[in-house]
C-alpha positions as CSV (number, residue, x, y, z in Angstrom):
1,X,0.0,-0.1,-0.1
2,X,2.5,2.4,0.2
3,X,4.2,2.3,-2.7
4,X,0.4,3.0,-4.0
5,X,0.1,5.7,-2.0
6,X,3.5,7.5,-3.4
7,X,1.4,6.9,-6.9
8,X,-1.4,8.5,-5.6
9,X,0.2,11.3,-4.4
10,X,1.9,12.5,-7.7
11,X,-1.0,13.2,-9.9
12,X,-4.3,15.5,-8.3
13,X,-6.3,14.3,-11.2
14,X,-4.3,12.6,-14.2
15,X,-6.2,12.1,-17.6
16,X,-6.3,8.6,-18.4
17,X,-4.4,8.1,-21.5
18,X,-4.9,4.2,-21.8
19,X,-6.4,2.6,-24.9
20,X,-6.6,-0.3,-24.0
21,X,-8.9,-1.7,-21.1
22,X,-8.3,-0.7,-17.8
23,X,-7.7,-4.7,-16.6
24,X,-4.3,-6.6,-18.3
25,X,-4.4,-9.7,-18.1
26,X,-0.6,-9.6,-17.0
27,X,-1.2,-7.2,-14.2
28,X,0.8,-9.0,-11.6
29,X,-1.3,-7.1,-8.5
30,X,-4.6,-8.5,-9.7
31,X,-3.4,-12.2,-9.8
32,X,-2.1,-11.6,-6.2
33,X,-5.8,-9.5,-5.5
34,X,-7.6,-13.1,-7.2
35,X,-6.2,-15.2,-4.3
36,X,-8.5,-13.6,-1.8
37,X,-10.5,-15.7,0.5
38,X,-13.8,-14.0,-0.3
39,X,-15.7,-13.0,-3.3
40,X,-15.8,-9.2,-2.3
41,X,-11.9,-9.2,-3.0
42,X,-12.5,-10.1,-6.9
43,X,-11.6,-8.3,-9.7
44,X,-13.6,-7.6,-12.7
45,X,-12.1,-8.1,-16.1
46,X,-12.2,-6.1,-19.2
47,X,-15.1,-5.1,-21.1
48,X,-13.3,-2.7,-23.7
49,X,-14.6,-1.6,-26.8
50,X,-17.6,0.3,-26.2
51,X,-18.4,3.8,-28.0
52,X,-19.3,7.1,-26.6
53,X,-23.1,6.3,-28.0
54,X,-23.0,2.9,-26.9
55,X,-21.8,3.7,-23.9
56,X,-24.3,6.5,-23.4
57,X,-26.9,4.2,-24.2
58,X,-25.6,1.5,-21.1
59,X,-25.2,4.1,-18.4
60,X,-28.8,5.5,-19.3
61,X,-30.2,2.0,-19.0
62,X,-28.1,1.5,-15.4
63,X,-29.5,4.8,-14.3
64,X,-32.9,4.7,-15.7
65,X,-35.6,1.9,-14.0
66,X,-38.2,1.2,-12.6
67,X,-38.0,3.6,-10.0
68,X,-39.8,5.9,-12.7
69,X,-43.4,4.2,-11.8
70,X,-42.9,5.8,-8.6
71,X,-42.1,9.4,-9.3
72,X,-45.8,10.5,-9.4
73,X,-46.4,8.9,-5.8
74,X,-43.5,10.9,-4.3
75,X,-44.3,13.9,-5.8
76,X,-48.2,13.5,-4.4
77,X,-46.0,12.3,-0.9
78,X,-44.0,15.8,-0.8
79,X,-46.4,17.9,-2.7
80,X,-45.0,19.7,-5.9
81,X,-42.3,22.2,-4.4
82,X,-40.6,18.4,-3.8
83,X,-39.5,18.7,-7.4
84,X,-36.8,20.7,-5.9
85,X,-35.4,18.1,-4.0
86,X,-35.8,15.9,-7.2
87,X,-33.7,18.4,-9.4
88,X,-30.7,18.5,-6.4
89,X,-30.6,14.6,-6.0
90,X,-30.1,14.2,-9.8
91,X,-27.0,17.0,-9.3
92,X,-26.2,15.2,-5.9
93,X,-25.5,11.9,-8.1
94,X,-24.4,12.8,-11.2
95,X,-21.2,14.7,-8.9
96,X,-20.5,11.5,-7.0
97,X,-20.7,9.6,-10.3
98,X,-17.9,12.2,-11.4
99,X,-16.1,11.3,-8.2
100,X,-16.0,7.9,-9.0
101,X,-14.4,8.6,-12.4
102,X,-11.7,10.7,-10.8
103,X,-11.2,8.1,-8.2
104,X,-10.6,5.5,-10.8
105,X,-8.1,8.4,-12.5
106,X,-5.9,8.6,-9.5
107,X,-4.3,5.2,-9.8
108,X,-5.2,3.6,-13.5
109,X,-2.6,0.3,-13.3
110,X,-3.9,-0.2,-9.6
111,X,-7.3,0.7,-9.7
112,X,-10.0,-1.1,-12.3
113,X,-13.2,-1.8,-10.2
114,X,-15.6,-0.1,-7.2
115,X,-14.0,-2.6,-4.6
116,X,-10.6,-1.3,-5.9
117,X,-11.2,2.3,-5.1
118,X,-11.9,1.5,-1.3
119,X,-8.8,-0.6,-1.0
120,X,-6.5,2.2,-2.6
121,X,-8.2,4.7,-0.3
122,X,-8.5,2.5,2.6
123,X,-6.8,-0.6,2.8
124,X,-8.2,-4.1,2.1
125,X,-11.0,-4.2,4.9
126,X,-12.6,-1.3,2.9
127,X,-12.1,-3.4,-0.6
128,X,-14.6,-5.8,0.9
129,X,-16.8,-3.7,2.5
130,X,-17.4,-2.0,-0.9
131,X,-17.5,-5.4,-2.9
132,X,-19.7,-6.3,-0.2
133,X,-22.5,-3.7,-0.3
134,X,-21.9,-3.4,-4.0
135,X,-22.6,-7.0,-4.9
136,X,-25.3,-7.9,-2.4
137,X,-27.3,-4.6,-3.8
138,X,-27.0,-5.6,-7.4
139,X,-27.7,-9.4,-6.6
140,X,-31.4,-7.9,-4.5
141,X,-32.0,-5.7,-7.6
142,X,-31.9,-8.6,-9.9
143,X,-34.1,-10.6,-7.6
144,X,-36.9,-7.6,-7.2
145,X,-36.8,-7.5,-11.4
146,X,-38.0,-11.0,-11.4
147,X,-40.5,-10.4,-9.1
148,X,-41.7,-7.8,-10.6
149,X,-42.1,-9.6,-13.7
150,X,-43.9,-12.4,-11.7
151,X,-46.3,-10.4,-9.9
152,X,-47.7,-8.1,-13.1
153,X,-47.5,-11.4,-15.6
154,X,-49.9,-13.6,-12.9
155,X,-52.4,-10.2,-13.0
156,X,-52.1,-9.6,-16.7
157,X,-52.6,-13.5,-16.8
158,X,-54.3,-15.3,-13.7
159,X,-54.6,-18.9,-13.6
160,X,-51.4,-20.0,-16.2
161,X,-49.9,-23.1,-15.5
162,X,-47.3,-25.2,-17.2
163,X,-46.6,-28.9,-16.8
164,X,-42.2,-29.3,-16.8
165,X,-40.3,-32.5,-15.8
166,X,-43.0,-33.8,-14.1
167,X,-43.3,-30.5,-12.1
168,X,-46.2,-28.2,-12.0
169,X,-45.4,-24.4,-12.7
170,X,-48.2,-22.0,-12.1
171,X,-49.2,-18.2,-11.1
172,X,-45.8,-15.9,-9.6
173,X,-43.4,-18.8,-10.0
174,X,-44.1,-19.7,-13.7
175,X,-43.7,-16.0,-14.9
176,X,-40.3,-15.7,-13.0
177,X,-39.2,-19.0,-14.4
178,X,-40.1,-17.6,-18.0
179,X,-38.8,-14.2,-16.7
180,X,-35.5,-15.7,-16.3
181,X,-35.5,-18.1,-19.2
182,X,-35.5,-14.8,-21.2
183,X,-33.0,-12.6,-19.5
184,X,-30.3,-15.9,-19.3
185,X,-29.0,-15.5,-23.0
186,X,-28.3,-11.7,-22.5
187,X,-26.1,-12.1,-19.4
188,X,-24.1,-14.5,-21.8
189,X,-22.7,-11.3,-23.3
190,X,-19.3,-10.1,-22.4
191,X,-19.1,-7.5,-24.5
192,X,-21.0,-4.1,-23.2
193,X,-21.0,-2.7,-26.6
194,X,-23.3,-5.5,-27.7
195,X,-25.2,-5.4,-24.4
196,X,-26.1,-1.5,-25.6
197,X,-28.2,-2.7,-28.0
198,X,-30.8,-4.7,-25.2
199,X,-29.9,-1.6,-23.4
200,X,-31.6,1.0,-26.0
201,X,-34.5,-1.8,-25.6
202,X,-34.9,-0.8,-22.0
203,X,-34.9,2.9,-23.1
204,X,-37.6,2.6,-25.6
205,X,-39.9,1.1,-23.2
206,X,-39.2,4.0,-20.6
207,X,-40.0,6.5,-23.4
208,X,-43.3,4.6,-24.2
209,X,-44.4,3.9,-20.5
210,X,-44.3,8.1,-20.6
211,X,-46.1,8.0,-23.5
212,X,-48.8,6.0,-22.4
213,X,-49.4,8.6,-19.5
214,X,-49.7,11.2,-21.8
215,X,-52.4,9.2,-24.1
216,X,-54.2,8.5,-20.5
217,X,-54.4,12.0,-19.9
218,X,-55.4,13.1,-23.2
219,X,-58.1,9.9,-23.4
220,X,-59.8,10.2,-20.3
221,X,-58.9,12.3,-16.9
222,X,-57.2,15.7,-18.6
223,X,-54.5,16.7,-16.8
224,X,-55.6,19.1,-14.1
225,X,-56.5,17.9,-11.1
226,X,-57.3,20.0,-8.1
227,X,-56.4,17.4,-5.1
228,X,-52.9,18.2,-5.5
229,X,-50.6,19.6,-2.9
230,X,-48.1,22.7,-3.2
231,X,-46.2,21.3,-0.5
232,X,-46.2,18.2,2.4
233,X,-43.3,18.6,5.0
234,X,-44.3,15.2,6.7
235,X,-44.1,13.6,3.0
236,X,-40.8,14.9,2.2
237,X,-38.6,12.4,3.7
238,X,-40.6,9.8,1.8
239,X,-40.4,12.0,-1.5
240,X,-36.2,12.2,-0.7
241,X,-35.9,8.5,-0.5
242,X,-37.7,7.4,-3.8
243,X,-35.6,10.3,-6.0
244,X,-32.4,9.0,-4.8
245,X,-33.8,5.5,-5.8
246,X,-34.4,6.7,-9.2
247,X,-30.6,7.7,-9.4
248,X,-29.0,4.2,-8.3
249,X,-26.6,2.7,-10.9
250,X,-23.3,3.9,-9.0
251,X,-22.0,0.2,-8.4
252,X,-21.8,-0.7,-12.4
253,X,-20.0,3.2,-13.3
254,X,-16.7,1.3,-12.7
255,X,-17.8,-1.4,-15.1
256,X,-19.0,0.7,-17.8
257,X,-16.3,3.0,-17.2
258,X,-14.0,-0.1,-18.1
259,X,-15.9,-0.7,-21.1
260,X,-15.6,2.3,-22.7
261,X,-13.3,2.9,-25.9
262,X,-12.0,6.1,-24.6
263,X,-12.6,6.8,-21.1
264,X,-11.6,10.4,-21.0
265,X,-15.0,11.3,-21.9
266,X,-17.1,8.8,-19.3
267,X,-17.9,12.1,-17.8
268,X,-19.5,13.6,-20.8
269,X,-21.4,10.6,-21.3
270,X,-22.3,10.6,-17.6
271,X,-23.8,14.2,-18.0
272,X,-26.0,12.8,-21.0
273,X,-27.7,10.4,-19.5
274,X,-28.0,12.2,-16.0
275,X,-30.1,14.7,-18.5
276,X,-32.1,12.1,-20.0
277,X,-32.8,10.3,-17.2
278,X,-34.2,13.3,-15.3
279,X,-36.2,14.5,-18.2
280,X,-37.8,11.1,-18.3
281,X,-38.0,11.1,-14.6
282,X,-39.4,14.8,-14.2
283,X,-42.0,14.4,-17.1
284,X,-43.9,11.1,-15.7
285,X,-43.9,12.8,-12.2
286,X,-45.4,15.8,-13.2
287,X,-47.7,14.0,-15.9
288,X,-48.9,11.7,-13.3
289,X,-49.3,14.1,-10.8
290,X,-51.4,16.0,-12.8
291,X,-53.4,13.3,-14.2
292,X,-54.5,11.4,-10.8
293,X,-53.8,13.9,-8.1
294,X,-53.1,12.5,-4.4
295,X,-54.8,9.8,-5.5
296,X,-51.9,8.6,-7.6
297,X,-50.4,5.0,-6.0
298,X,-47.6,3.9,-5.5
299,X,-46.9,2.5,-9.0
300,X,-48.6,5.1,-11.6
301,X,-49.5,1.9,-13.6
302,X,-52.2,0.4,-11.0
303,X,-54.1,4.1,-11.7
304,X,-54.5,3.2,-15.2
305,X,-57.9,1.9,-16.1
306,X,-58.3,-2.1,-17.0
307,X,-59.2,-3.0,-20.8
308,X,-57.4,0.3,-22.1
309,X,-55.1,-0.1,-25.0
310,X,-52.4,2.5,-22.9
311,X,-52.7,0.7,-20.3
312,X,-51.7,-2.6,-21.9
313,X,-49.0,-0.8,-23.6
314,X,-48.0,0.8,-20.1
315,X,-47.8,-2.6,-18.3
316,X,-46.4,-4.5,-21.4
317,X,-43.3,-1.7,-21.2
318,X,-43.0,-2.1,-17.5
319,X,-42.2,-5.2,-17.7
320,X,-39.8,-4.9,-20.7
321,X,-37.6,-2.8,-18.9
322,X,-36.2,-4.9,-16.0
323,X,-35.6,-7.3,-19.2
324,X,-33.6,-5.2,-20.4
325,X,-31.6,-4.2,-17.4
326,X,-30.7,-7.6,-15.7
327,X,-27.9,-8.3,-17.6
328,X,-26.0,-4.9,-17.0
329,X,-26.7,-5.4,-13.4
330,X,-25.9,-9.1,-13.2
331,X,-22.1,-8.3,-15.3
332,X,-20.2,-7.3,-12.4
333,X,-21.3,-10.2,-10.6
334,X,-20.5,-12.3,-13.1
335,X,-17.4,-10.9,-13.7
336,X,-16.0,-11.5,-10.2
337,X,-17.1,-14.9,-10.0
338,X,-15.0,-15.5,-12.7
339,X,-12.2,-13.3,-11.2
340,X,-12.5,-15.3,-8.2
341,X,-12.3,-19.1,-9.2
342,X,-9.5,-17.9,-12.1
343,X,-11.8,-18.9,-14.9
344,X,-9.9,-18.2,-18.3
345,X,-12.4,-17.2,-21.5
346,X,-10.6,-19.2,-24.3
347,X,-12.2,-16.9,-26.9
348,X,-12.3,-13.3,-25.7
349,X,-14.8,-12.6,-28.4
350,X,-17.1,-14.5,-27.0
351,X,-18.5,-15.4,-23.4
352,X,-17.0,-19.2,-23.1
353,X,-18.3,-22.6,-21.3
354,X,-17.0,-21.2,-17.7
355,X,-18.8,-17.5,-18.2
356,X,-22.1,-19.0,-19.8
357,X,-22.2,-21.5,-16.6
358,X,-21.5,-18.5,-14.0
359,X,-24.2,-16.6,-15.6
360,X,-26.7,-19.4,-15.5
361,X,-25.9,-20.1,-11.9
362,X,-26.3,-16.3,-11.2
363,X,-29.9,-16.4,-13.0
364,X,-31.1,-19.5,-11.4
365,X,-30.0,-18.7,-7.9
366,X,-32.2,-15.2,-8.4
367,X,-34.8,-16.8,-9.6
368,X,-35.0,-18.9,-6.6
369,X,-34.8,-16.5,-4.4
370,X,-37.4,-14.6,-5.7
371,X,-39.8,-17.5,-5.8
372,X,-39.1,-18.3,-2.1
373,X,-37.9,-15.5,-0.2
374,X,-41.2,-14.1,2.3
375,X,-41.9,-10.5,2.5
376,X,-39.1,-9.6,0.1
377,X,-40.8,-6.3,-0.9
378,X,-40.5,-5.0,2.4
379,X,-36.5,-6.9,2.9
380,X,-35.9,-5.0,-0.7
381,X,-36.7,-1.9,0.6
382,X,-35.0,-2.2,4.0
383,X,-32.0,-3.4,2.4
384,X,-32.0,-1.3,-0.6
385,X,-32.8,2.1,1.3
386,X,-29.1,1.1,3.3
387,X,-27.2,-0.1,0.3
388,X,-27.6,2.1,-2.1
389,X,-27.4,5.3,-0.5
390,X,-24.1,3.7,0.3
391,X,-22.7,2.8,-2.9
392,X,-24.4,6.3,-4.1
393,X,-23.5,8.8,-1.8
394,X,-21.2,7.6,1.3
395,X,-18.6,5.3,-0.3
396,X,-17.9,8.2,-3.0
397,X,-17.5,10.8,-1.0
398,X,-15.1,9.1,2.1
399,X,-12.9,7.9,-0.8
400,X,-12.4,10.7,-2.6
401,X,-11.5,12.9,0.6
402,X,-8.9,10.3,1.4
403,X,-6.9,9.6,-1.8
404,X,-7.2,13.2,-2.6
405,X,-6.4,14.8,0.6
406,X,-2.8,15.3,0.3
407,X,-2.9,16.8,-2.9
408,X,-5.4,19.6,-1.4
409,X,-8.8,19.7,-2.2
410,X,-10.6,22.8,-2.5
411,X,-12.5,23.9,0.6
412,X,-15.5,24.9,-1.2
413,X,-15.7,21.0,-2.4
414,X,-14.6,19.5,0.9
415,X,-17.9,21.4,2.4
416,X,-20.0,20.4,-0.6
417,X,-19.4,16.7,-0.1
418,X,-19.6,17.0,3.6
419,X,-23.0,17.9,3.2
420,X,-23.7,15.6,0.7
421,X,-22.6,13.1,3.1
422,X,-25.2,14.6,6.0
423,X,-27.9,14.2,3.3
424,X,-26.9,10.7,2.5
425,X,-26.9,9.6,6.3
426,X,-30.1,11.0,6.7
427,X,-32.1,9.3,4.1
428,X,-30.0,5.8,5.1
429,X,-31.3,6.2,8.5
430,X,-35.1,7.1,7.9
431,X,-35.2,5.0,4.7
432,X,-34.2,2.2,7.1
433,X,-36.5,3.1,10.2
434,X,-39.5,3.4,7.5
435,X,-38.5,-0.2,6.0
436,X,-38.3,-1.6,9.3
437,X,-41.6,-0.4,10.2
438,X,-43.1,-2.2,7.1
439,X,-41.5,-5.7,7.6
440,X,-42.4,-5.6,11.3
441,X,-45.9,-5.0,10.5
442,X,-46.4,-7.5,8.3
443,X,-45.9,-9.9,11.8
């Protein structure tokens, strides 16, 4: 670690000139770390080659998610004025994303993944902590995607059942299995440039969902509801938590950064993606709240009248988005397992048998968990509130302060980072408390 500290102190914000992927097969340090006792110490392999536009698709798909469904509800909790908090959260998450990029550039030879940032800043203990939070968060979100697919498809097709290998699959379990089968081939793609096409499908689905709300407003209730609130202070913590959920995706930023053909443009990609996601989230929030007012439900699609074409379009698009995003979230988990167990891929341009086996195991395990874990929705809310804020706010800020303190960070920036940390702690505490109340309430 001493040698690495010396390297760290030589340049405050170096610009990477690497044209090759950040992980080199000949790097001896990577070989040493691969022998660590836990999965958390695993390194990510290289994903080089994605262009600027394809990286924009991947990053936008990573940030944009099913949180868009709750945006109108978030506004109803805090009132119209809470949209100012939404803009603030979006700006904070963009800034912490740039902190991750700057941390990765502190020593391109040593830092290639999110856990690497933690080790470079605080040592192996922080590496294991970050890796734990990162992989658990990604794994649980992947499970929640399958739960969402199972629940919604079961509502669309109640009573569906299939006999398979002597087993009868029906209801939610049947559709979870079908969803897992659909996403499985996408997890075999190692090249994130190819995965950009899958990401494009997810972005189209998000845009179509917003268009369905416009359709609903024009065709049915209109856009002017009297039952709206300007400000509801008691609901602001709920609104703030939901806004943070919308911008979580930082755990996969290093993977996407490493996938770029020219990673010096990552901050521009992050800005483009943040603006696109903010516009989509904001438009959905405004439209949903204008149409349904304070009667809007936690998922705006539940307010849409059954039997209407735009309702069917909205539900289908809701289901498409998780299917398109699953592989992007599973990629760091699969990569870490590959490196941990030192599986070699025979052809760098294809997945290989080892990668297929690992990806399949990950998908099957998430499907089984989605079918069997009780109270999973509340459990996800509890763990997600804590883990997401840690990966999005706490870790980037603390690691950046540690890495660059010797280079003289401006006082204004230090003050801003400390303020962001305080916001993150507040959201984590209030979100965890609320989720615990919900879990206890189920007994």
